[in-house]
Backbone bond lengths (Angstrom), bond angles and torsions (degrees), N, CA, C in turn:
res aa  C-N    CA-C-N  psi(-1)  N-CA   C-N-CA  omega(-1)  CA-C   N-CA-C  phi
1 X - - - 1.405 - - 1.566 113.73 -
2 X 1.332 120.62 124.17 1.411 120.39 -175.86 1.503 107.77 -103.01
3 X 1.311 118.65 165.62 1.415 124.51 178.22 1.534 111.90 145.88
4 X 1.390 111.86 -158.27 1.471 115.49 175.59 1.484 108.97 -143.49
5 X 1.375 115.50 159.84 1.410 122.16 -175.35 1.511 103.51 -85.11
6 X 1.387 117.95 130.20 1.423 120.07 177.40 1.474 109.38 -156.90
7 X 1.342 115.30 -173.68 1.445 120.37 -177.39 1.498 109.37 -87.69
8 X 1.262 116.78 162.02 1.481 125.07 -179.34 1.523 108.46 -59.79
9 X 1.329 115.31 151.78 1.455 122.37 178.04 1.518 110.64 -68.51
10 X 1.254 116.26 147.75 1.479 123.09 174.41 1.492 110.47 -130.60
11 X 1.298 116.91 151.51 1.454 120.69 -176.62 1.503 109.06 -92.64
12 X 1.382 114.67 126.38 1.414 119.51 177.32 1.482 113.03 -79.05
13 X 1.338 115.28 -48.00 1.420 121.53 -177.87 1.530 109.56 -155.95
14 X 1.285 119.24 138.55 1.486 120.20 178.82 1.560 108.82 -65.66
15 X 1.318 119.81 -19.25 1.402 119.89 178.27 1.489 114.31 -85.07
16 X 1.362 119.48 -19.61 1.398 125.54 179.63 1.544 114.77 -104.89
17 X 1.288 113.66 -37.43 1.571 119.55 -179.87 1.499 108.65 -128.12
18 X 1.348 113.07 152.20 1.481 121.47 170.12 1.525 110.02 -129.84
19 X 1.321 115.04 124.16 1.444 118.44 -174.19 1.572 110.18 -112.95
20 X 1.303 116.41 137.56 1.430 121.23 174.32 1.518 110.21 -131.36
21 X 1.310 118.51 129.23 1.429 123.58 -175.31 1.563 108.66 -106.24
22 X 1.351 114.04 131.60 1.453 118.81 175.54 1.589 107.27 -115.61
23 X 1.354 116.49 118.25 1.386 124.93 172.45 1.544 108.36 -93.26
24 X 1.281 115.13 105.97 1.500 119.94 -169.24 1.529 108.75 -79.96
25 X 1.379 112.09 131.87 1.487 120.39 -179.72 1.522 112.90 -118.20
26 X 1.391 115.80 -18.35 1.470 119.39 169.79 1.518 108.07 -138.75
27 X 1.325 117.03 158.38 1.391 120.26 -176.85 1.599 108.90 -61.75
28 X 1.395 112.69 132.43 1.466 115.06 -177.15 1.577 111.11 -153.46
29 X 1.236 118.47 148.87 1.493 122.33 168.71 1.517 113.34 -110.70
30 X 1.307 117.70 -2.67 1.466 121.46 -173.46 1.527 112.18 -113.80
31 X 1.356 116.05 123.29 1.435 124.72 175.35 1.473 107.56 -110.31
32 X 1.359 117.80 119.51 1.501 122.75 -173.36 1.547 108.62 -121.93
33 X 1.369 112.26 175.39 1.447 120.60 -179.99 1.481 115.61 72.26
34 X 1.318 114.60 29.03 1.473 121.43 176.05 1.456 118.11 -96.04
35 X 1.312 118.27 168.63 1.443 121.72 174.29 1.515 107.14 -149.95
36 X 1.336 118.18 95.17 1.424 121.82 -173.53 1.575 110.55 -136.32
37 X 1.290 117.17 166.28 1.429 125.93 173.70 1.518 109.60 -93.49
38 X 1.320 116.24 123.15 1.469 119.24 178.84 1.446 110.37 -53.40
39 X 1.395 117.56 132.24 1.385 122.97 176.87 1.519 113.82 89.57
40 X 1.434 115.65 -6.89 1.432 118.22 -176.58 1.597 104.47 -128.31
41 X 1.296 116.08 57.21 1.457 120.82 -179.55 1.549 110.18 -142.38
42 X 1.282 119.18 137.33 1.493 126.63 174.45 1.513 107.92 -114.47
43 X 1.402 113.95 139.76 1.485 119.08 176.57 1.536 109.23 -123.54
44 X 1.280 114.68 126.84 1.529 119.76 177.58 1.535 109.98 -113.31
45 X 1.322 118.10 125.09 1.442 121.32 176.81 1.545 109.48 -111.66
46 X 1.335 115.34 109.99 1.493 123.78 -175.47 1.569 107.11 52.96
47 X 1.316 119.76 41.37 1.454 123.52 171.71 1.520 111.72 92.33
48 X 1.291 120.19 -7.85 1.447 126.72 -179.74 1.523 111.57 -92.46
49 X 1.350 117.30 121.82 1.434 113.65 -179.28 1.574 110.87 -79.43
50 X 1.289 117.45 128.82 1.431 123.18 179.18 1.527 114.77 -83.31
51 X 1.305 116.97 154.80 1.460 122.40 179.60 1.515 108.27 -91.96
52 X 1.397 113.29 126.28 1.432 119.07 176.73 1.542 111.30 -68.07
53 X 1.358 115.83 128.47 1.458 120.11 -178.19 1.446 114.21 93.75
54 X 1.401 116.84 -18.52 1.434 119.96 178.84 1.463 110.54 -113.36
55 X 1.379 117.97 -53.07 1.415 123.34 179.01 1.506 116.31 -93.16
56 X 1.312 115.21 -15.18 1.489 122.43 175.76 1.491 109.41 -156.40
57 X 1.335 111.99 161.35 1.474 124.40 178.90 1.508 108.78 -118.71
58 X 1.341 121.14 122.41 1.493 122.42 177.46 1.459 106.88 -138.05
59 X 1.427 116.06 94.73 1.441 122.20 -173.63 1.566 114.34 -126.81
60 X 1.351 115.21 -2.77 1.525 114.28 -173.99 1.497 113.14 -119.64
61 X 1.369 120.13 0.98 1.454 126.11 178.70 1.569 115.75 75.16
62 X 1.308 113.93 -5.15 1.520 114.83 -177.42 1.499 114.58 -124.27
63 X 1.411 116.32 -24.29 1.483 117.72 178.91 1.559 108.01 -139.81
64 X 1.349 112.51 163.34 1.431 120.93 -179.85 1.573 109.46 -131.93
65 X 1.268 119.59 132.36 1.502 124.79 178.03 1.510 108.54 -105.19
66 X 1.357 114.68 121.24 1.466 121.75 177.11 1.537 108.86 -82.72
67 X 1.330 115.65 143.40 1.399 123.05 -179.89 1.612 108.51 -73.43
68 X 1.315 114.92 -46.23 1.452 122.30 173.48 1.505 108.47 -111.14
69 X 1.349 114.24 130.40 1.490 118.77 -177.17 1.463 112.94 -61.41
70 X 1.384 112.79 142.78 1.458 116.74 165.95 1.461 112.51 -83.98
71 X 1.306 121.48 143.13 1.405 126.10 -174.65 1.531 113.06 -109.33
72 X 1.415 115.82 164.57 1.439 116.59 -177.45 1.549 114.12 -51.60
73 X 1.271 118.78 137.79 1.404 122.51 -178.82 1.591 115.42 91.73
74 X 1.315 111.99 -13.84 1.548 114.72 174.66 1.489 110.25 -75.74
75 X 1.368 117.12 164.48 1.436 123.68 175.04 1.588 106.13 -127.66
76 X 1.341 115.76 128.30 1.398 119.35 173.47 1.515 110.23 -118.45
77 X 1.300 117.45 132.10 1.472 122.09 -176.73 1.521 107.48 -119.45
78 X 1.359 116.17 127.42 1.438 121.61 177.44 1.526 107.45 -111.48
79 X 1.361 114.23 124.75 1.454 118.45 177.89 1.541 107.07 -118.68
80 X 1.310 113.80 122.23 1.479 118.69 177.21 1.494 109.41 -110.79
81 X 1.386 115.17 147.87 1.436 121.95 -176.95 1.610 108.68 -115.09
82 X 1.286 113.63 142.43 1.470 119.05 -177.78 1.600 106.05 -78.39
83 X 1.263 113.68 146.35 1.464 119.56 173.04 1.554 111.22 -75.52
84 X 1.324 115.48 134.32 1.466 117.56 175.64 1.578 108.34 -80.35
85 X 1.310 110.26 133.63 1.474 114.00 -178.05 1.517 107.15 -158.44
86 X 1.315 115.17 135.60 1.542 120.48 178.81 1.544 104.23 -81.89
87 X 1.328 117.21 112.17 1.471 120.66 178.05 1.487 110.13 -80.21
88 X 1.361 114.81 152.95 1.486 117.87 176.79 1.524 112.51 -66.82
89 X 1.342 117.28 -20.16 1.419 115.87 179.79 1.501 112.05 -72.19
90 X 1.320 117.44 -15.88 1.539 120.44 171.12 1.558 114.08 96.52
91 X 1.352 115.41 -167.36 1.377 123.02 175.45 1.476 113.06 -98.03
92 X 1.307 118.34 123.43 1.448 116.18 -177.71 1.518 112.18 -81.56
93 X 1.325 115.71 172.91 1.475 120.44 -178.43 1.533 109.38 -109.17
94 X 1.306 115.28 25.25 1.509 120.59 173.80 1.579 110.39 74.45
95 X 1.300 113.55 6.20 1.492 115.61 -178.98 1.598 107.71 -131.44
96 X 1.318 115.12 36.19 1.449 121.06 179.17 1.509 113.95 58.65
97 X 1.274 118.12 30.84 1.496 122.00 175.94 1.499 110.15 -132.88
98 X 1.318 114.70 144.68 1.468 118.74 -175.42 1.568 108.91 -80.47
99 X 1.323 115.33 127.29 1.547 120.55 -178.12 1.496 108.21 -97.50
100 X 1.388 117.40 -48.92 1.407 119.56 -177.88 1.534 108.56 -133.15
101 X 1.324 115.62 141.42 1.493 121.47 179.07 1.496 107.99 -123.37
102 X 1.316 115.81 131.60 1.492 120.77 172.85 1.534 106.49 -121.02
103 X 1.300 117.33 114.18 1.482 121.48 -172.93 1.504 111.00 -88.47
104 X 1.360 121.52 176.45 1.369 125.60 -177.09 1.542 113.88 -66.00
105 X 1.330 119.08 -17.32 1.499 122.61 172.42 1.493 111.39 -88.54
106 X 1.313 121.38 5.33 1.488 127.02 -178.70 1.503 110.59 69.14
107 X 1.305 119.83 25.61 1.450 124.13 166.73 1.446 110.99 -78.21
108 X 1.330 116.27 136.47 1.466 120.84 -178.92 1.585 108.43 -107.09
109 X 1.307 114.44 127.28 1.455 119.65 -179.70 1.573 110.99 -115.07
110 X 1.293 117.22 127.48 1.432 120.21 172.06 1.560 107.35 -116.05
111 X 1.240 118.56 117.66 1.482 122.50 -176.74 1.478 111.31 84.21
112 X 1.326 121.33 7.93 1.445 124.74 178.54 1.519 107.36 -148.79
113 X 1.415 116.71 138.87 1.410 121.29 175.41 1.471 113.34 -87.38
114 X 1.301 119.04 -3.69 1.456 123.07 -175.00 1.522 108.88 -131.52
115 X 1.314 120.93 73.08 1.457 125.80 -175.82 1.524 106.61 -66.54
116 X 1.378 116.81 139.60 1.440 120.83 178.57 1.546 111.01 -113.10
117 X 1.317 117.79 5.87 1.545 122.25 179.82 1.521 106.20 -145.06
118 X 1.310 114.91 169.88 1.512 121.24 179.05 1.504 107.38 -54.10
119 X 1.300 122.91 -41.28 1.438 125.80 174.82 1.533 107.17 -131.52
120 X 1.293 116.69 113.74 1.537 121.87 -176.95 1.550 102.84 -122.05
121 X 1.349 117.06 109.86 1.479 125.71 175.96 1.514 108.64 -108.98
122 X 1.359 113.82 124.74 1.453 120.28 -177.08 1.514 107.39 -121.95
123 X 1.332 116.57 138.31 1.501 122.13 174.58 1.513 109.34 -76.58
124 X 1.304 115.44 151.47 1.488 120.27 -179.43 1.473 110.30 -80.45
125 X 1.363 118.60 -39.67 1.439 122.86 -179.17 1.470 109.68 -133.74
126 X 1.381 113.08 164.53 1.418 118.84 -177.28 1.566 110.26 -62.04
127 X 1.307 119.65 135.35 1.510 122.26 178.79 1.516 114.52 90.25
128 X 1.367 117.39 -8.66 1.429 119.15 176.61 1.454 113.84 -65.38
129 X 1.325 121.16 142.04 1.459 125.36 172.47 1.551 108.29 -80.99
130 X 1.302 115.68 134.13 1.430 124.32 -176.45 1.534 108.95 -75.88
131 X 1.285 115.01 -34.69 1.497 122.67 -176.93 1.503 109.87 -150.27
132 X 1.292 117.65 147.40 1.411 122.71 177.76 1.579 109.73 -142.38
133 X 1.240 117.82 132.09 1.470 123.85 170.23 1.497 104.19 -120.38
134 X 1.308 119.99 116.09 1.420 124.37 -173.21 1.467 118.04 -139.89
135 X 1.328 120.30 155.98 1.400 124.29 172.46 1.553 106.63 -101.87
136 X 1.299 119.56 -168.21 1.421 120.28 -177.24 1.512 111.80 -60.16
137 X 1.331 115.53 113.78 1.525 122.04 174.56 1.481 113.67 67.67
138 X 1.361 121.09 -0.78 1.442 120.02 -175.90 1.551 110.49 -130.56
139 X 1.314 115.63 142.72 1.518 117.75 178.72 1.507 108.65 -86.67
140 X 1.336 113.63 144.55 1.484 121.40 171.92 1.508 112.50 -105.40
141 X 1.337 114.73 -45.81 1.473 122.01 179.65 1.453 109.65 -137.23
142 X 1.317 118.09 133.51 1.444 120.46 175.27 1.514 111.73 -136.09
143 X 1.327 117.20 136.90 1.438 123.86 173.53 1.548 106.71 -118.02
144 X 1.313 116.84 121.23 1.431 122.08 -168.31 1.507 110.69 -102.84
145 X 1.314 119.24 -162.74 1.484 125.06 -173.38 1.487 107.04 -78.02
146 X 1.385 110.08 172.07 1.499 117.67 -177.67 1.468 117.73 -88.32
147 X 1.380 114.73 20.91 1.443 115.34 179.37 1.432 112.87 -63.06
148 X 1.404 119.51 142.36 1.420 123.63 179.73 1.527 114.82 -87.90
149 X 1.305 118.08 4.81 1.445 123.40 -177.38 1.533 108.82 -69.87
150 X 1.312 118.45 135.45 1.464 121.30 179.72 1.479 111.32 -64.21
151 X 1.291 121.16 -16.02 1.448 124.04 -175.04 1.549 110.60 -89.95
152 X 1.296 115.08 -5.95 1.492 121.30 179.69 1.500 113.80 -101.68
153 X 1.310 116.57 129.03 1.510 120.25 179.65 1.543 107.30 -76.35
154 X 1.287 116.56 134.32 1.441 123.83 169.42 1.509 112.51 -94.06
155 X 1.339 113.90 -41.55 1.492 121.47 178.51 1.496 106.13 -144.04
156 X 1.277 117.65 138.13 1.469 121.09 179.84 1.505 113.39 -148.73
157 X 1.311 118.90 141.43 1.462 123.75 172.82 1.541 103.90 -113.78
158 X 1.385 117.56 127.17 1.399 122.30 -178.04 1.541 109.72 -112.96
159 X 1.342 115.56 158.05 1.486 119.50 175.90 1.514 110.75 -86.88
160 X 1.286 119.00 -172.96 1.453 125.07 178.93 1.509 114.59 -62.69
161 X 1.391 117.50 -19.12 1.440 122.38 -179.39 1.550 111.33 -105.53
162 X 1.324 114.90 20.56 1.490 121.77 -179.37 1.511 112.85 61.92
163 X 1.369 119.68 22.93 1.452 123.46 173.90 1.460 109.94 -86.69
164 X 1.318 119.27 133.40 1.514 122.86 179.86 1.513 107.69 -65.57
165 X 1.353 115.33 128.30 1.413 122.31 174.50 1.562 110.98 -102.71
166 X 1.361 115.80 -32.42 1.445 119.57 178.69 1.571 106.06 -155.20
167 X 1.321 116.74 138.21 1.387 118.53 177.78 1.540 112.57 -151.54
168 X 1.288 116.22 149.38 1.514 121.69 170.27 1.497 106.72 -106.61
169 X 1.320 114.98 120.98 1.466 119.05 -176.09 1.592 108.20 -88.41
170 X 1.292 114.02 176.14 1.532 122.25 174.73 1.481 110.30 -53.87
171 X 1.332 113.49 138.45 1.492 116.61 178.72 1.459 111.60 87.26
172 X 1.398 120.67 -0.61 1.407 121.67 176.48 1.608 113.42 92.44
173 X 1.314 117.64 3.79 1.438 120.24 179.44 1.502 111.32 -68.87
174 X 1.373 113.44 122.67 1.526 115.28 177.71 1.471 111.61 -95.71
175 X 1.321 117.27 132.94 1.415 124.98 -175.09 1.535 111.38 -136.25
176 X 1.381 118.19 119.28 1.416 118.48 175.39 1.515 105.51 -109.86
177 X 1.283 118.57 129.96 1.438 121.96 -179.95 1.520 112.91 -90.71
178 X 1.294 118.55 -5.33 1.394 119.89 175.10 1.565 112.56 153.91
179 X 1.362 116.58 137.16 1.462 120.76 177.46 1.511 105.65 -130.10
180 X 1.418 116.88 127.50 1.423 120.53 176.45 1.561 109.76 -81.44
181 X 1.341 116.33 132.30 1.425 119.89 178.90 1.524 109.89 -122.26
182 X 1.383 117.64 122.65 1.368 117.16 178.52 1.533 121.09 79.43
183 X 1.319 112.61 -0.42 1.436 117.99 -179.80 1.491 113.15 173.38
184 X 1.302 122.27 169.42 1.427 122.69 -176.56 1.518 114.53 -103.02
185 X 1.327 118.21 -2.12 1.455 124.82 -177.17 1.540 109.82 -76.52
186 X 1.368 112.52 166.53 1.479 121.71 176.40 1.557 112.99 -57.84
187 X 1.358 115.55 -32.72 1.459 119.60 179.15 1.491 112.62 -70.79
188 X 1.326 120.51 -18.45 1.472 124.43 176.39 1.508 114.04 -90.27
189 X 1.266 116.79 1.70 1.477 118.64 -170.49 1.537 110.72 -87.09
190 X 1.279 120.99 121.45 1.453 124.85 171.14 1.508 109.88 -98.96
191 X 1.326 115.70 113.42 1.487 119.02 -174.97 1.518 115.34 -109.20
192 X 1.324 115.40 -0.32 1.470 114.32 -174.21 1.500 109.31 -153.11
193 X 1.325 122.33 143.43 1.461 125.58 169.22 1.527 104.37 -150.49
194 X 1.402 114.12 136.46 1.429 117.54 -176.15 1.489 106.81 -154.66
195 X 1.371 116.95 140.92 1.397 127.47 172.36 1.504 110.09 -124.92
196 X 1.364 115.62 142.43 1.468 117.46 -178.68 1.503 112.99 -168.20
197 X 1.345 113.97 -177.57 1.521 120.63 174.92 1.491 109.03 -123.76
198 X 1.294 116.37 159.19 1.451 122.35 174.32 1.558 107.24 -141.63
199 X 1.318 116.35 158.32 1.439 121.82 -177.10 1.539 109.97 -115.83
200 X 1.258 116.07 109.17 1.506 119.50 178.64 1.478 114.21 -64.10
201 X 1.271 121.02 141.53 1.422 129.41 171.12 1.566 107.79 -107.42
202 X 1.303 116.97 134.82 1.498 120.85 -170.27 1.527 108.85 -126.40
203 X 1.333 114.02 128.23 1.483 122.46 175.79 1.520 107.81 -139.51
204 X 1.409 118.85 157.37 1.431 124.49 174.67 1.497 112.06 -108.21
205 X 1.320 114.70 149.80 1.550 117.54 -175.31 1.551 107.76 -69.28
206 X 1.314 121.55 -18.71 1.433 121.82 -179.89 1.550 106.08 -141.79
207 X 1.359 118.62 143.47 1.459 123.71 178.01 1.586 109.97 72.61
208 X 1.278 113.76 -168.67 1.416 119.60 -174.34 1.528 107.67 -132.86
209 X 1.324 118.07 129.59 1.443 123.08 177.27 1.583 105.72 -82.49
210 X 1.345 117.14 124.79 1.464 120.43 -174.63 1.505 112.50 -73.43
211 X 1.326 118.47 -49.51 1.544 117.10 -176.25 1.518 109.28 -139.33
212 X 1.265 116.90 126.07 1.427 123.62 170.46 1.535 109.44 -102.38
213 X 1.310 118.15 120.08 1.477 118.77 -175.59 1.513 112.51 -85.32
214 X 1.299 116.42 -97.35 1.445 121.79 -176.80 1.575 108.75 -73.24
215 X 1.302 117.57 122.63 1.471 120.88 167.51 1.494 108.55 -134.43
216 X 1.272 114.96 115.92 1.446 121.61 -178.33 1.539 113.58 -145.61
217 X 1.289 116.74 151.78 1.427 119.74 179.02 1.516 110.77 -155.18
218 X 1.390 115.58 149.65 1.467 116.86 172.92 1.538 107.14 -137.47
219 X 1.338 118.41 169.80 1.356 120.44 178.08 1.531 110.01 -156.30
220 X 1.370 115.38 154.84 1.446 124.28 174.36 1.511 109.94 -127.75
221 X 1.344 121.39 126.34 1.372 122.02 -178.50 1.560 106.07 -121.39
222 X 1.341 112.65 119.67 1.506 123.04 176.99 1.513 108.95 -115.36
223 X 1.239 115.04 108.51 1.566 118.55 -174.75 1.510 106.91 63.82
224 X 1.370 117.95 -119.82 1.419 121.01 176.90 1.504 115.32 -102.73
225 X 1.382 117.17 7.54 1.469 122.60 -177.40 1.555 108.18 -98.12
226 X 1.289 111.55 131.17 1.496 118.60 -178.09 1.513 108.37 -121.66
227 X 1.372 116.37 132.38 1.454 124.34 171.69 1.506 104.36 -115.38
228 X 1.352 116.53 119.85 1.496 123.20 -169.81 1.518 107.54 -129.24
229 X 1.373 115.46 127.48 1.469 118.09 -179.64 1.508 110.71 -119.59
230 X 1.381 119.51 164.41 1.418 118.39 177.94 1.594 106.73 -149.34
231 X 1.295 114.90 161.88 1.558 121.59 177.16 1.497 102.51 -149.03
232 X 1.429 114.47 120.12 1.432 120.39 -176.37 1.525 108.52 -135.45
233 X 1.382 118.93 132.72 1.447 125.98 176.16 1.485 106.82 -122.09
234 X 1.350 114.60 122.83 1.546 119.27 169.94 1.464 106.55 -92.12
235 X 1.390 113.87 107.54 1.473 118.75 -177.25 1.511 109.06 -71.48
236 X 1.353 117.89 -52.22 1.492 121.28 179.19 1.573 106.88 -126.25
237 X 1.324 117.15 116.86 1.411 122.15 -177.04 1.448 113.55 -69.00
238 X 1.388 118.86 -38.30 1.479 122.26 -172.14 1.508 112.72 63.88
239 X 1.318 115.87 -128.38 1.517 117.62 -178.83 1.523 112.64 -101.77
240 X 1.385 115.39 15.26 1.495 116.29 -176.64 1.517 109.53 -69.60
241 X 1.306 111.16 144.61 1.497 118.19 176.86 1.499 110.80 -161.98
242 X 1.372 116.42 175.25 1.436 118.71 178.19 1.563 110.83 86.86
243 X 1.307 114.99 -140.23 1.461 119.42 -178.34 1.541 110.98 -94.86
244 X 1.385 115.57 141.22 1.419 119.94 178.82 1.516 110.45 -91.54
245 X 1.294 119.22 131.01 1.478 122.12 178.97 1.492 108.58 -114.15
246 X 1.365 116.32 130.91 1.414 125.03 -179.57 1.464 109.15 -112.81
247 X 1.346 120.18 126.29 1.464 122.70 179.34 1.568 109.95 -120.07
248 X 1.251 112.41 179.05 1.524 118.50 174.90 1.519 111.42 95.79
249 X 1.309 122.22 13.33 1.458 122.17 177.33 1.551 112.30 -58.59
250 X 1.321 121.54 138.44 1.432 121.76 -173.86 1.450 115.34 -74.75
251 X 1.352 119.15 -14.27 1.488 119.51 177.46 1.518 108.58 -132.62
252 X 1.306 114.92 164.94 1.461 120.84 178.95 1.535 109.45 -66.67
253 X 1.333 118.56 128.80 1.444 122.87 -173.03 1.505 108.10 -94.20
254 X 1.362 113.70 132.38 1.542 117.49 167.86 1.467 108.37 -80.10
255 X 1.401 115.84 177.87 1.473 121.90 -177.71 1.552 104.60 -81.09
256 X 1.303 116.31 107.01 1.455 124.28 -179.92 1.525 113.86 -144.96
257 X 1.243 118.08 161.47 1.418 124.55 171.53 1.490 112.37 -78.55
258 X 1.285 118.64 154.07 1.447 123.84 179.81 1.514 108.91 -118.22
259 X 1.380 113.83 131.50 1.454 119.41 178.43 1.589 110.47 -94.14
260 X 1.357 116.15 125.84 1.403 115.65 -174.68 1.500 108.37 -151.67
261 X 1.312 117.23 162.50 1.473 123.78 172.92 1.518 111.05 -140.38
262 X 1.366 113.77 154.39 1.458 120.09 -179.29 1.465 107.93 -114.63
263 X 1.312 117.25 141.12 1.478 122.31 -170.18 1.538 111.31 -80.83
264 X 1.325 115.22 84.10 1.490 123.51 160.50 1.519 117.20 56.21
265 X 1.341 118.94 31.08 1.451 121.04 176.88 1.449 115.39 -97.58
266 X 1.378 115.68 -36.19 1.453 119.98 -175.01 1.502 113.02 -121.95
267 X 1.228 121.62 -21.60 1.435 123.33 -173.81 1.489 114.93 74.04
268 X 1.261 117.50 0.20 1.473 121.28 179.11 1.546 112.01 -97.17
269 X 1.371 116.00 142.88 1.473 115.54 -179.25 1.505 113.39 -68.50
270 X 1.307 116.42 156.33 1.426 125.24 179.50 1.573 107.67 -105.57
271 X 1.264 112.98 137.39 1.450 121.97 179.74 1.558 109.39 -118.85
272 X 1.362 113.87 155.13 1.493 113.20 179.05 1.522 107.76 -161.20
273 X 1.365 113.27 161.22 1.407 121.75 174.43 1.561 109.88 -161.67
274 X 1.316 114.34 160.97 1.469 116.42 -177.97 1.557 110.18 -79.38
275 X 1.284 112.99 144.44 1.450 119.13 -176.75 1.524 112.85 -125.57
276 X 1.266 118.84 -7.65 1.454 121.80 177.00 1.510 107.70 -158.78
277 X 1.405 117.04 -179.50 1.428 119.65 -178.08 1.486 115.90 -60.39
278 X 1.352 119.00 -25.18 1.464 116.95 178.87 1.565 109.01 -141.94
279 X 1.331 116.00 29.28 1.512 119.78 177.64 1.524 111.60 -135.22
280 X 1.361 112.33 154.30 1.485 118.59 173.15 1.479 108.19 -143.57
281 X 1.338 118.27 160.10 1.371 126.27 -176.27 1.539 114.35 -112.28
282 X 1.368 115.35 150.33 1.507 119.82 -179.32 1.521 106.93 -128.77
283 X 1.372 119.58 139.00 1.442 121.98 173.08 1.572 109.79 -161.04
284 X 1.329 115.92 168.51 1.427 121.69 173.69 1.465 111.89 -87.48
285 X 1.297 115.84 -175.37 1.510 119.75 178.22 1.562 113.99 -63.39
286 X 1.279 113.26 -21.81 1.480 118.80 176.15 1.488 115.41 -91.87
287 X 1.283 116.85 18.53 1.499 125.61 -176.16 1.471 115.71 56.16
288 X 1.302 118.53 34.83 1.497 123.72 175.67 1.562 102.31 -135.95
289 X 1.294 112.92 159.86 1.464 119.83 172.56 1.509 106.74 -99.61
290 X 1.301 120.04 163.63 1.512 121.59 -179.20 1.566 107.06 -72.35
291 X 1.329 115.39 95.21 1.465 120.77 -174.99 1.510 109.63 -84.38
292 X 1.306 113.91 64.02 1.473 120.42 178.08 1.555 108.30 -127.54
293 X 1.309 112.36 152.97 1.517 115.94 174.12 1.471 114.31 -57.78
294 X 1.260 118.50 137.50 1.478 124.11 175.94 1.564 114.57 82.80
295 X 1.339 118.89 6.94 1.415 119.38 178.40 1.598 110.81 -63.12
296 X 1.318 114.27 134.68 1.464 118.16 -175.69 1.491 107.60 -123.57
297 X 1.376 116.65 133.65 1.442 124.25 -179.51 1.552 107.80 -120.71
298 X 1.356 113.56 124.15 1.467 118.97 179.34 1.595 103.57 -127.58
299 X 1.297 113.89 131.46 1.455 114.29 -178.27 1.535 110.97 -165.45
300 X 1.367 114.58 -174.25 1.405 121.02 -176.68 1.514 111.82 -152.34
301 X 1.381 114.44 158.58 1.468 120.06 171.55 1.534 107.45 -129.60
302 X 1.261 114.93 147.16 1.504 122.26 170.88 1.484 110.05 -131.36
303 X 1.354 116.46 118.31 1.461 118.70 -175.19 1.563 107.48 -151.32
304 X 1.313 110.26 167.39 1.510 118.65 174.81 1.509 108.65 -102.54
305 X 1.275 115.15 144.72 1.467 122.15 174.44 1.521 108.56 -98.30
306 X 1.300 117.92 120.73 1.448 126.31 -178.93 1.470 112.57 -82.18
């Protein structure tokens, strides 16, 4: 009989180990009435641990055959160990409910027993936050429900006073309510950024312009500051004369001068100023615009929106 001298087996936990004690009364080599996993069983004969395959044979999960018979007065202890296995039912929360599920595809589900991605987090009720990272009494990062309503936050970053700094709304709409740059005061807060195009409308103060070719415009709005540009070509002037009025500005214009240039027809500088909430005028030093076919006006405005 091979093995080593040691102490008797003890049970760590009924969930991890299962122990059965045989008090031998007649000579025997057969231990029956067992339930074990092959390869995960220890046998102790009078405190001596036996060697699997040499001192005993355990191959059928229900019985063990000893190589050397135990005799009356001996004690044989069989300790079987449970196999570790991640069950599809998941990890419970000690209250008979599934907390985390790991399926056969190695997808992890929190709040769902049927994860459809590597990490699938589902809220228990409508309006629940799927994840929170917070300091004392204040949220830092929130990921909310999958509602497609524009009024529901999907992802949000909050400041120390729980004010939203950046969020993605339902349907994928991104909305930033403000980012402080270079300081924490109100003067450092950027609350708006926008890029876009606008289409200039062109008329003359006298007569009628026959054909306006290229008319294009773009703008960039950073906070309350707007940079606005335009490009206009009068293909056929017709009877148009006097001052050129350009409308269609995307924002209400304050009273400002307009910077513009005319493409090489007269050699005279072009002047401009705003004349209405969304219009400005262009003319030469003699208070007329170059009323010739092919006149091109390129310019820009920079102003603040109040």
